[in-house]
C-alpha positions, 0 to 999 in steps of 0.5 A: 165523233161517230159510232161504229157497227162491227161487221160480225163476230164469227170466229171469235169466242162465244160471248165476245159480240155480246160483251161488245154490245153490253159495253157500247152505247151507239147513241147521240151523246156517246163518248166513243172515239174511233179513228174509223168514224172521226171527222174534223174541220180543217181549221180546227185540226190545224188550230190544235196542231193535228195528230201528234206522233204517238205510238197509240191513241192519237185519235183520243189525243186529238179529241182531247186537244179539240175539247181543251181548245173549246172547239164544238164537238158533235157526238153523233150516232146517225151515220155509223161506220161498218168496222172490221172485227179482224183479230190483227189490226194495223194499230197495236192498241186499236180496235182489234186489240180491244176486241181481243181483250173482250174475248179474253174476259169471263162473263163476271169481268164484263159489266 
């Protein structure tokens, strides 16, 4: 499971990028799951039944099944993927929705 590097926060409300950086840990051992930077061996994928048909978070579900099956998982940070910070994403509850949520928060709501 890899990390991401957002491609910028131009056009977002002030503080959105800072809130993202404060809440994101791009380090080895992180626990972030991104469809944009997820690699799974074919035999492990098949053993847990692959992606399930879900309305959202099928990547998180897949990782949970891999963990439950005691498949080894590397939470690496050595090869981040540059990821779009577009406001409208393909997945209704994906990264774009997460960023919109950050943009709507006040500084007091962000830890």
